[in-house]
VOGU-3710 file (C-alpha; in Angstrom, 3 decimals, decimal comma):
1> mkntpalrar> -58,693/-54,731/-41,991  -59,312/-57,948/-39,827  -58,397/-57,584/-36,172  -55,842/-60,121/-36,071  -53,281/-60,823/-33,100  -50,565/-59,292/-35,308  -52,291/-56,061/-35,753  -53,566/-55,831/-32,073  -49,590/-56,086/-31,351  -48,644/-53,320/-33,684
11> lllqtallaa> -51,559/-51,414/-32,329  -50,271/-51,660/-28,695  -46,696/-50,713/-29,761  -47,851/-47,238/-31,461  -50,027/-46,398/-28,310  -46,510/-47,228/-26,086  -44,457/-45,005/-28,441  -47,174/-42,180/-28,601  -47,251/-42,056/-24,748  -43,276/-42,212/-24,609
21> svslliacgg> -43,442/-39,366/-26,850  -46,013/-37,451/-25,194  -44,022/-37,701/-21,876  -40,699/-36,526/-23,279  -42,522/-33,503/-24,689  -43,673/-32,778/-21,098  -40,374/-33,263/-19,453  -39,023/-31,003/-22,078  -41,317/-28,173/-21,706  -43,522/-28,632/-24,185
31> aggqagggtk> -43,197/-28,005/-27,964  -40,648/-25,052/-27,280  -38,502/-27,169/-24,802  -34,797/-27,902/-25,076  -34,004/-31,039/-26,640  -31,555/-33,226/-24,343  -31,794/-30,551/-21,552  -34,491/-32,348/-19,316  -34,856/-28,941/-17,474  -36,487/-25,618/-17,817
41> ppkpaisltp> -34,068/-22,571/-18,032  -34,046/-20,721/-14,621  -36,335/-17,729/-14,380  -34,394/-14,281/-14,441  -33,557/-12,882/-11,101  -31,727/-10,548/-9,097  -30,585/-10,530/-5,242  -28,677/-7,952/-3,512  -26,433/-8,802/-0,501  -26,572/-7,601/2,166
51> akadihagqt> -29,941/-7,094/2,587  -29,715/-4,765/5,358  -26,757/-2,589/6,590  -26,115/-0,065/9,457  -23,385/2,521/8,989  -22,384/5,856/10,203  -22,501/9,260/8,257  -19,567/9,188/5,918  -18,433/5,618/5,857  -19,460/3,296/2,855
61> qkfvasvtgm> -20,732/0,128/2,364  -20,166/-2,283/-0,664  -23,053/-4,078/-2,198  -23,164/-7,046/-4,602  -25,762/-7,584/-6,935  -26,374/-10,832/-8,713  -28,297/-11,595/-11,739  -29,064/-14,988/-12,812  -31,253/-16,476/-15,840  -30,191/-13,636/-18,170
71> dntavswsvn> -26,700/-13,465/-20,161  -26,490/-9,777/-19,285  -25,659/-9,267/-15,795  -24,799/-5,612/-15,544  -27,195/-3,298/-13,087  -27,867/0,141/-12,758  -27,893/1,721/-9,370  -29,979/4,259/-7,454  -30,504/5,603/-3,905  -33,931/6,241/-2,901
81> gvaggnatvg> -34,865/6,335/-6,790  -32,030/8,713/-7,426  -29,666/7,075/-9,995  -26,480/7,006/-8,259  -27,657/8,810/-5,384  -26,874/12,440/-4,484  -25,040/13,936/-1,419  -28,283/14,219/0,553  -29,118/10,282/0,526  -25,850/8,801/-0,111
91> sidnnglyta> -24,262/7,946/-3,331  -23,164/4,763/-5,160  -20,808/4,164/-7,720  -20,964/1,596/-10,854  -19,087/-1,017/-8,846  -21,756/-0,868/-5,657  -19,938/0,838/-3,413  -22,120/2,962/-0,976  -21,021/6,208/0,422  -23,504/7,452/3,350
101> pelvpsqnpv> -24,140/11,367/3,333  -22,090/13,329/5,461  -25,483/14,074/7,571  -28,276/11,830/8,775  -30,741/11,793/6,150  -34,187/13,147/6,773  -35,765/9,808/4,956  -33,910/7,160/7,201  -33,309/4,374/6,495  -32,489/4,859/2,535
111> kvqaasmanq> -33,036/2,329/0,034  -30,225/1,288/-1,987  -31,460/-0,496/-5,109  -30,344/-2,356/-8,244  -31,797/-2,959/-11,540  -31,041/-5,116/-14,337  -29,556/-3,358/-17,287  -31,631/-5,828/-19,415  -34,961/-5,321/-17,996  -35,326/-2,300/-15,494
121> nltasssvtv> -38,299/-3,920/-13,951  -36,191/-6,587/-12,576  -34,833/-5,113/-9,322  -33,663/-5,640/-5,827  -33,244/-3,402/-2,773  -31,370/-3,356/0,369  -32,168/-1,010/3,551  -29,517/1,180/5,012  -30,123/2,740/8,496  -27,260/5,658/8,492
131> kyplpsissv> -26,178/6,736/11,618  -24,833/9,905/13,408  -21,052/9,994/12,189  -18,645/9,041/14,455  -16,244/11,653/16,001  -12,494/11,772/15,021  -9,811/13,256/16,652  -7,032/15,100/14,763  -5,099/16,809/17,208  -5,152/17,508/21,114
141> tpdsitppss> -3,325/20,511/22,457  -1,221/20,359/24,911  0,185/16,867/23,446  1,972/16,560/26,938  1,619/17,491/30,718  3,791/17,529/33,615  2,011/15,905/36,854  0,988/16,891/39,117  -1,198/19,546/37,601  -4,387/20,705/35,866
151> ftltvngknf> -4,942/21,223/32,521  -7,445/22,548/29,757  -7,232/20,195/26,569  -8,457/21,683/23,389  -9,510/18,806/20,997  -9,263/19,461/17,352  -11,021/17,009/14,636  -14,761/16,516/13,034  -18,036/15,096/13,619  -18,410/16,684/17,129
161> aagavvvwgt> -21,886/16,531/18,072  -23,640/18,945/20,793  -23,196/17,271/24,275  -19,863/15,308/23,136  -17,729/14,438/26,098  -13,852/14,373/26,112  -12,876/11,135/27,854  -9,416/11,089/29,553  -8,337/7,531/29,757  -11,770/6,063/31,386
171> lflpttyvss> -12,538/9,358/33,197  -15,140/11,766/31,555  -14,201/15,223/31,695  -16,335/18,318/32,058  -16,152/19,475/28,320  -17,652/22,360/26,368  -18,990/22,143/22,668  -17,129/24,919/20,853  -18,110/23,471/17,191  -18,568/20,472/15,238
181> tqltatgsqs> -14,413/20,530/14,928  -13,674/21,580/18,432  -14,109/20,862/22,118  -12,348/21,947/25,014  -12,253/20,101/28,359  -10,603/20,387/32,070  -9,337/18,087/34,240  -6,088/17,064/36,407  -3,375/14,251/36,606  -1,732/13,577/39,933
191> sptggvavtv> 0,958/11,322/38,558  3,175/10,378/35,695  1,645/7,171/33,907  3,638/7,141/30,493  0,505/8,279/28,248  -2,989/8,824/28,536  -5,660/8,077/25,696  -8,027/10,963/25,026  -11,239/9,993/22,922  -14,361/11,725/22,271
201> mnpdpnsgas> -17,785/10,215/22,884  -20,971/11,553/21,000  -24,105/11,476/22,699  -27,259/9,138/21,979  -28,672/8,264/19,519  -26,532/6,019/17,773  -23,691/7,403/19,814  -20,008/6,292/19,178  -16,555/6,649/20,536  -13,771/8,394/18,308
211> nafyvqtdaa> -10,000/7,515/17,920  -7,683/7,456/20,495  -5,018/10,514/20,945  -2,394/9,896/23,374  -1,080/13,048/25,574  2,198/12,423/27,264  2,462/12,754/30,811  5,997/11,407/31,587  7,888/13,846/29,413  11,099/12,519/30,860
221> nalsapvaar> 10,855/9,155/29,271  8,852/10,621/26,029  10,087/11,202/22,581  10,048/14,840/21,631  7,637/15,752/19,088  10,545/16,452/16,649  12,361/13,122/17,151  8,915/11,266/16,948  8,231/12,949/13,777  11,838/11,879/12,378
231> flqqsswgpt> 11,434/8,305/13,260  8,020/8,284/11,576  9,553/9,786/8,313  12,017/6,955/8,416  9,233/4,126/9,238  6,106/5,459/7,663  5,040/7,570/4,992  5,049/10,620/7,000  3,855/11,589/10,506  0,239/12,547/11,303
241> prsqsdaqvl> -0,309/14,561/14,548  -1,867/11,386/16,049  0,852/8,920/14,893  3,425/11,436/16,102  1,528/11,411/19,521  1,626/7,768/19,732  5,351/7,725/18,873  6,022/10,106/21,670  4,365/7,939/24,025  5,441/4,512/23,100
251> gisryltyqf> 8,824/5,003/22,194  10,850/3,498/19,241  11,025/-0,152/20,377  7,265/-0,456/21,418  6,337/1,796/18,557  8,032/-0,890/16,238  6,386/-3,674/18,038  3,050/-2,340/17,095  4,082/-1,790/13,618  5,065/-5,278/13,302
261> gapmstypap> 1,643/-6,399/14,462  -0,806/-4,227/12,357  -2,929/-5,963/10,004  -1,645/-5,723/6,660  -3,675/-3,632/3,686  -4,457/-6,210/1,376  -5,286/-5,194/-2,150  -8,778/-6,501/-3,380  -9,329/-8,165/-6,623  -9,898/-5,476/-9,604
271> akddnisdvq> -13,375/-4,754/-10,740  -14,452/-5,474/-14,319  -13,681/-2,128/-15,633  -10,673/-1,518/-13,297  -7,216/-0,594/-14,901  -3,464/0,169/-13,385  -4,407/3,786/-12,433  -7,322/2,268/-9,908  -4,246/0,143/-8,226  -2,400/3,222/-8,112
281> srffnyalqn> -4,937/5,224/-6,474  -5,760/2,599/-4,055  -1,760/2,774/-3,332  -2,141/6,230/-2,199  -5,295/5,868/-0,176  -3,614/2,889/1,641  -0,472/4,928/2,272  -2,383/8,260/3,494  -4,846/6,306/5,585  -3,982/2,497/6,639
291> pdqlrqrvaf> -2,442/1,950/9,911  0,555/-0,785/8,616  2,632/2,149/8,118  6,184/0,708/8,359  4,907/-2,790/6,149  3,932/-0,389/3,208  7,057/1,704/3,389  9,797/-1,165/3,609  7,361/-3,078/0,745  7,666/-0,044/-1,651
301> alsqvmvvss> 11,358/0,056/-0,980  11,883/-3,417/-1,674  9,859/-3,252/-4,867  12,169/-0,547/-5,996  15,182/-3,462/-5,631  13,081/-6,126/-7,241  11,434/-4,313/-9,967  8,407/-4,832/-12,390  6,576/-2,369/-14,235  3,189/-1,821/-15,822
311> nkvgdpsafv> 5,039/-0,207/-18,794  4,941/-4,018/-20,221  2,493/-5,549/-17,367  -0,885/-3,815/-18,263  -3,250/-6,301/-16,207  -4,360/-4,588/-12,973  -4,721/-7,896/-11,339  -1,174/-8,818/-11,836  -0,109/-5,687/-9,582  -3,002/-6,721/-6,843
321> lwqnmmqkda> -1,066/-9,937/-6,644  2,318/-8,048/-6,884  1,553/-5,500/-3,838  -0,246/-8,196/-1,952  2,802/-10,507/-2,319  5,519/-7,631/-1,251  3,665/-6,694/1,578  3,364/-10,351/2,754  7,024/-10,648/2,552  8,039/-7,332/3,985
331> fgnfydllkd> 8,473/-8,750/7,358  9,160/-12,223/6,349  12,773/-14,048/5,384  14,363/-12,955/2,287  14,239/-16,529/0,996  10,672/-16,871/0,847  10,935/-13,073/-0,682  13,316/-14,209/-3,222  11,568/-17,522/-4,021  7,763/-15,418/-4,146
341> vtlspvmgny> 9,364/-12,751/-6,830  11,005/-15,834/-8,951  7,854/-17,289/-9,186  5,393/-14,189/-9,475  3,681/-14,436/-13,045  4,217/-10,653/-13,043  7,935/-11,179/-12,643  7,845/-14,078/-15,174  6,040/-11,585/-17,771  8,230/-8,570/-17,155
351> ldmvnndkpd> 11,711/-10,553/-17,178  10,809/-13,162/-19,628  10,989/-16,246/-17,196  7,539/-17,280/-18,052  7,399/-19,867/-20,768  10,990/-20,113/-20,609  11,842/-23,304/-22,718  14,576/-25,919/-22,415  17,372/-25,905/-25,470  16,198/-27,304/-28,841
361> psrginpnen> 18,941/-26,640/-31,028  16,693/-27,900/-34,054  14,067/-25,217/-33,736  16,746/-22,372/-32,307  15,415/-22,475/-28,812  18,193/-21,170/-26,231  16,788/-20,323/-22,602  16,230/-16,711/-22,109  18,866/-14,915/-19,875  17,041/-12,020/-18,800
371> yarevlqlft> 15,846/-12,969/-15,396  18,984/-14,866/-14,578  20,986/-11,730/-15,091  18,844/-9,522/-13,118  18,147/-11,515/-10,272  22,077/-11,684/-9,737  22,795/-8,137/-10,697  19,925/-6,182/-9,660  17,993/-7,936/-7,004  20,649/-9,776/-4,456
381> igldqlnpdg> 24,252/-9,468/-5,022  25,366/-7,020/-7,801  28,178/-7,103/-9,982  31,264/-6,875/-7,661  32,273/-9,098/-4,323  31,427/-6,895/-1,188  33,036/-7,129/2,274  30,220/-7,124/4,882  30,573/-3,807/5,278  29,466/-3,112/1,637
391> tvqvdgsgvp> 33,119/-2,167/0,469  34,095/-3,560/-2,949  36,648/-6,366/-2,849  39,666/-5,948/-5,396  42,386/-8,075/-6,919  46,059/-7,239/-6,435  45,875/-4,889/-9,341  42,944/-3,026/-7,392  40,334/-4,154/-10,044  36,929/-5,183/-8,619
401> iptysqeave> 36,443/-9,024/-8,225  33,068/-9,925/-10,322  30,506/-11,785/-8,432  29,722/-14,155/-11,397  30,685/-14,936/-14,707  28,585/-15,756/-18,045  28,744/-19,489/-17,391  26,737/-18,823/-14,254  24,439/-16,509/-15,975  23,458/-19,557/-18,472
411> gfahvftgwt> 23,270/-21,998/-15,670  20,703/-19,873/-14,186  19,196/-19,415/-17,117  18,855/-23,122/-17,725  17,412/-23,535/-14,148  14,448/-21,232/-15,032  13,212/-23,482/-17,753  9,788/-24,976/-17,466  7,863/-22,682/-15,795  4,421/-21,046/-17,164
421> yptkpgnsar> 1,547/-18,701/-16,106  -0,971/-20,537/-13,259  -3,742/-21,834/-15,127  -6,953/-20,518/-15,258  -10,051/-21,923/-13,834  -12,015/-24,359/-16,333  -8,556/-24,852/-18,171  -6,083/-27,929/-18,379  -2,584/-27,101/-17,365  -0,151/-26,988/-20,320
431> fnnpeyyggp> 3,370/-24,994/-21,414  2,518/-21,766/-22,604  -0,597/-21,443/-20,393  -2,209/-18,189/-21,433  -1,538/-15,168/-19,438  -2,901/-15,195/-16,063  -2,219/-13,817/-12,674  -4,143/-15,979/-10,091  -1,295/-17,341/-8,160  2,413/-18,126/-8,690
441> miaidshhdt> 3,725/-19,691/-11,832  3,654/-23,434/-12,153  6,109/-25,971/-13,717  5,916/-28,159/-16,650  8,891/-30,527/-16,159  8,714/-31,706/-20,037  10,099/-28,344/-20,866  12,623/-28,000/-18,189  16,535/-28,527/-18,798  17,425/-31,550/-16,783
451> saktllngvt> 21,287/-31,067/-18,035  23,832/-30,262/-15,250  24,353/-26,324/-14,550  26,905/-24,036/-12,937  25,962/-21,702/-10,549  27,705/-19,285/-8,005  31,235/-20,263/-6,554  31,708/-23,128/-8,623  28,406/-24,932/-7,239  26,934/-27,285/-10,029
461> ipaggtansd> 23,311/-28,676/-10,119  23,830/-32,653/-11,208  21,697/-33,749/-14,250  18,214/-35,117/-13,885  16,848/-32,698/-11,611  13,081/-31,309/-11,786  12,130/-27,804/-12,373  11,183/-27,377/-8,606  14,477/-29,215/-7,273  16,792/-27,306/-9,614
471> letalrnifn> 15,151/-23,767/-8,609  15,238/-24,676/-4,747  18,899/-25,370/-5,106  19,550/-22,332/-7,328  18,005/-19,965/-5,073  19,714/-21,249/-1,904  22,929/-20,837/-3,863  21,958/-16,862/-4,195  20,642/-16,596/-0,750  23,397/-18,012/0,779
481> hpnvgpfigr> 26,137/-15,690/-1,082  27,875/-13,338/1,267  26,904/-10,368/-0,899  23,340/-10,476/-0,092  23,292/-8,814/3,518  25,580/-6,105/2,660  23,750/-5,742/-0,941  20,191/-5,464/0,095  20,932/-3,932/3,574  22,673/-0,774/1,889
491> rliqhlvtsn> 19,604/-0,577/-0,381  16,955/-0,510/2,309  19,223/2,046/4,348  19,309/4,224/1,459  15,545/3,919/1,142  14,593/4,466/4,745  17,427/6,727/6,256  20,500/7,922/4,025  22,036/7,722/1,001  25,377/7,617/2,171
501> ptpeyigrvt> 25,746/5,040/5,084  28,776/4,268/6,258  30,874/1,048/6,024  30,070/0,858/9,772  26,473/0,970/9,623  26,187/-1,449/6,718  28,288/-4,047/8,262  25,877/-3,866/11,534  23,076/-4,332/9,531  24,793/-7,219/7,555
511> avfndngsgv> 25,534/-8,979/10,616  21,806/-9,080/11,582  21,056/-9,988/8,176  23,543/-13,351/8,662  21,909/-13,998/11,813  19,291/-12,441/13,641  20,485/-13,576/17,079  18,908/-16,991/16,884  20,774/-18,651/14,022  18,361/-17,417/11,524
521> rgdlkavvta> 19,641/-15,933/8,231  17,432/-13,340/6,031  15,176/-12,162/8,970  13,904/-8,840/7,259  12,030/-8,043/10,214  15,073/-8,161/12,334  17,091/-6,143/9,441  14,613/-3,234/9,515  14,849/-2,918/13,362  18,628/-2,515/12,956
531> iltdpearrg> 18,130/-0,362/10,264  15,958/2,351/12,213  17,334/1,697/15,647  20,986/2,233/14,453  23,030/4,913/16,147  23,680/6,311/12,435  19,945/6,737/11,985  19,258/8,078/15,294  22,132/10,558/15,584  20,289/12,868/13,759
541> ddptqlqgsd> 17,602/13,181/16,527  19,745/15,885/17,777  20,498/18,085/14,971  23,525/19,127/16,198  24,961/15,801/15,593  23,850/15,774/12,043  26,715/15,027/9,545  26,964/16,321/6,074  26,257/13,294/4,362  23,230/12,301/6,438
551> ghlkepvlyi> 19,745/12,003/4,898  18,135/12,184/1,230  16,176/13,981/-0,965  12,633/12,879/-0,502  11,276/10,901/-3,639  8,285/12,342/-5,097  5,835/9,698/-3,447  7,114/10,163/-0,149  7,302/14,194/-1,013  3,562/13,617/-1,390
561> thllralnan> 2,584/11,459/1,328  4,587/13,223/3,932  3,021/16,559/3,073  -0,476/15,388/3,125  -0,139/13,080/6,253  0,533/16,321/8,287  -2,615/17,049/7,466  -4,659/14,394/8,201  -5,447/14,123/4,571  -8,200/11,674/3,254
571> tyggslrnya> -8,190/10,413/-0,411  -9,245/8,419/-3,058  -5,710/8,962/-4,447  -7,074/9,425/-8,205  -5,283/13,021/-8,877  -2,389/11,892/-6,443  -0,904/9,315/-9,119  -1,221/12,362/-11,516  1,281/14,594/-9,391  3,457/11,798/-8,727
581> sdmqqapmtp> 3,614/10,942/-12,606  4,470/14,874/-13,099  7,353/14,311/-10,430  8,494/11,038/-12,638  7,587/8,485/-10,066  3,780/6,768/-10,863  3,621/3,964/-8,500  3,983/0,732/-10,326  5,598/2,182/-13,378  9,225/2,674/-13,397
591> psvfnyyhpd> 10,529/3,157/-16,731  13,212/0,045/-16,348  14,282/-2,863/-14,320  17,090/-0,248/-12,924  13,778/1,079/-11,128  12,859/5,173/-11,208  16,786/6,158/-10,204  20,063/4,560/-9,877  21,206/3,647/-6,309  24,806/4,894/-7,379
601> hvlegtnllg> 24,004/8,196/-8,986  26,477/10,772/-7,929  25,633/14,324/-7,014  27,319/16,666/-9,674  30,280/18,450/-8,250  30,243/15,816/-5,160  31,430/12,437/-4,342  28,253/11,898/-2,453  25,305/9,525/-3,729  21,873/11,160/-4,581
611> pefellntst> 19,896/8,623/-5,988  16,354/10,472/-5,887  18,292/13,684/-7,179  18,541/11,666/-10,651  14,290/12,498/-10,693  14,872/16,343/-9,982  15,209/18,754/-12,709  13,377/22,019/-13,892  10,086/20,620/-14,734  10,034/17,830/-11,591
621> aisrinfand> 11,052/20,740/-9,250  8,452/23,009/-10,506  5,828/20,077/-10,532  6,857/19,771/-6,515  5,954/23,513/-6,012  2,763/23,485/-7,785  1,612/20,784/-5,727  2,583/22,409/-2,390  0,349/25,502/-3,694  -2,352/23,333/-4,499
631> vayggsvsgd> -2,344/21,668/-1,192  -1,776/24,978/0,751  -4,274/27,091/-1,034  -6,599/24,830/-2,771  -8,381/23,293/0,399  -8,618/19,920/-1,669  -6,365/18,458/-4,392  -8,266/17,780/-7,626  -11,187/17,203/-5,593  -10,574/13,839/-4,278
641> ttmdlspyla> -7,827/14,719/-1,466  -9,155/16,827/1,373  -6,804/18,125/4,211  -7,696/19,150/7,754  -5,963/22,477/8,931  -7,485/22,664/12,124  -4,485/21,493/14,502  -2,717/24,641/13,008  -5,545/27,133/13,008  -5,863/26,712/16,496
651> vasdpaqlvd> -2,376/27,794/17,188  -2,392/30,627/14,098  -3,289/33,674/16,488  0,640/33,016/17,714  3,091/33,130/14,571  5,867/31,673/16,122  3,564/28,814/17,572  2,375/28,111/14,137  5,704/27,696/12,786  7,094/25,870/15,406
661> klgailmcgq> 4,438/23,313/15,214  4,259/23,018/11,718  8,171/22,720/11,898  7,988/19,894/14,249  5,987/17,551/12,032  7,082/18,475/8,673  10,922/19,483/9,327  11,321/17,274/12,774  12,409/20,641/14,613  15,911/20,891/12,101
671> mssdmrstli> 14,341/24,323/10,751  17,328/26,608/10,415  17,213/29,958/12,673  17,163/31,873/9,459  13,988/30,368/7,892  12,384/30,094/11,196  12,606/34,156/11,753  11,831/34,629/8,043  8,790/32,442/8,419  7,357/34,357/11,540
681> ttvsaipnnt> 7,852/37,776/9,899  6,115/36,973/6,939  3,042/35,230/8,431  2,804/37,733/11,140  1,961/40,424/8,611  -0,908/38,215/7,576  -4,268/39,164/9,638  -6,451/36,391/8,597  -5,335/33,146/10,349  -6,452/30,688/7,738
691> rrvqaalyli> -4,121/32,562/5,049  -1,412/32,419/7,721  -1,653/28,876/7,837  -1,710/28,586/4,215  1,369/30,836/3,584  3,438/29,175/6,463  2,348/25,705/5,097  3,051/26,645/1,537  6,706/28,090/2,195  7,607/25,257/4,221
701> asssqfqver> 6,567/22,422/1,586  8,207/24,467/-1,336  11,425/24,863/0,703  14,736/22,780/-0,179  15,083/22,132/3,687  11,733/20,590/3,628  12,528/18,319/0,710  15,632/17,005/2,004  14,948/14,551/4,972  17,658/14,591/7,262
//
């Protein structure tokens, strides 16, 4: 072949193409490279955060393992080489929650390690230094002194170290170490100061101060222990020895201010394998142990008015969203609560507003009326027109006047069209979005009915509105209806104070709902304050002033929490949801939109309302007694809930003092004289102090007097 110019050009072109191919091959990672990717796959790796942690014995630390470069991102956990850890070095669960041991381990710090399930040689570790446990006070005796005087304090709790010091305000007192659960200290007080914070300081190394426990030094201006306990029955999940002491010192007004400012218990996003039972367990954990007691109680009451249920909505993330929303709005404005409930995808699923489409006769589509009907009947205004005091308005024939017509129900049903689930990350918004609970529902106006709509009291929405504008008008129409104040006020009074409030009580609360004193309608913080401070709520602080219709049966959840908080219980909550279920009140699982029980349930043979009695039958009564027995004699409830009897063991050698101390916190000083004398006689015959406390506790907790809150 001749070396012609054409041939040389051809060879140069082939050489260039070959060089380009080689460069491309190298860029793609060789013969096994990924065509079109241009990058190497990431190398498998695992990281663990935090890389280092310092925590006290018995406390917890969440670790997060991140696996990259592999499809399987699951990990296994170990502590000092022990799978899942143990009681000596601390334990860690499948979600990376490490619980430090109760005692400082000899090998300290310990190593928390995550290993890839796909490749056990791929690991990451964190160093955890376990410090001495923080001391914790459960009770101080006496809980009040009258200055000027000298005193001897008995401080009960846990994690006291030899050399611990009791601190009176800022003054270190001469202290005697009795045991890890008890200290005694002597001191003096020259003048009344309202209350003094008692704390315990452990010695170095890694010393730390306990919680504060208040001792009253101005008895003339303090709440008595029974009055404080009664107020806390109404405003919390039940008094603890500490909260009872705090309320005595602070008084009702200042205690309410403290509660309104307490940080909100926020439910975390569920783990991958969580289900509704995990959210229910956290409910009890928060109820027993978190400080925002009033917010939780009010949110629970409101959730029994505006009802959803896991019987239909099973996704745990739905109830995380719901719980956080109800707690956020518990002290806000009722209008905001109404709007948040309406746009909640949980409610949208439960009462069929989600994906509620505009009318289409050709396809046989008519707007669903479910939410429209229930938001009126059950959530806001009820069936009958009410006077401000909650009494029913009647016509000339004595027949109740209805609040709304079928035409209004249809009008609201048409308002509530065009809304769908929030859009999942990575997806595009469209009508009939797939089920997702990452935020409020969104509007798709092309599926909203734009025709005119009739609402309450003859109000009409003109044609041509959007889903958002129509919703705003409709909710304002409901919110401004005169029934809302007495309807919601009565429901909250029933849940917090009494099943049978007088019209005068309801009327006073309605007035605050209508105007909080600053021209604002629907201020729930003001409404709750009015309910708890009303003369009718407080008249039972003097037991001689109680009326026969006062109070209510403790619903199962409150029966459980009241008993356990009096014993400073700690819980993971798993077993408590089972006890509550046996008593027919598993949290977040009411049987219908009408709640666990009806607010107008009448006690048989009377004309009195007893809503919670609808849950009381032979089976649930036995379940209550079984629970009381397990609490009193079990030492723990199914292993995940522990109690502290030390405040009562400290006085058990004196049967009368023991009965009175339990009676003050569990029965608000309202124990009948016959019951008191019987209990004292019974426990006096028991020589063992622990058995005395257990017997007294069981007999009180299983009694009808304890189960009815007055």
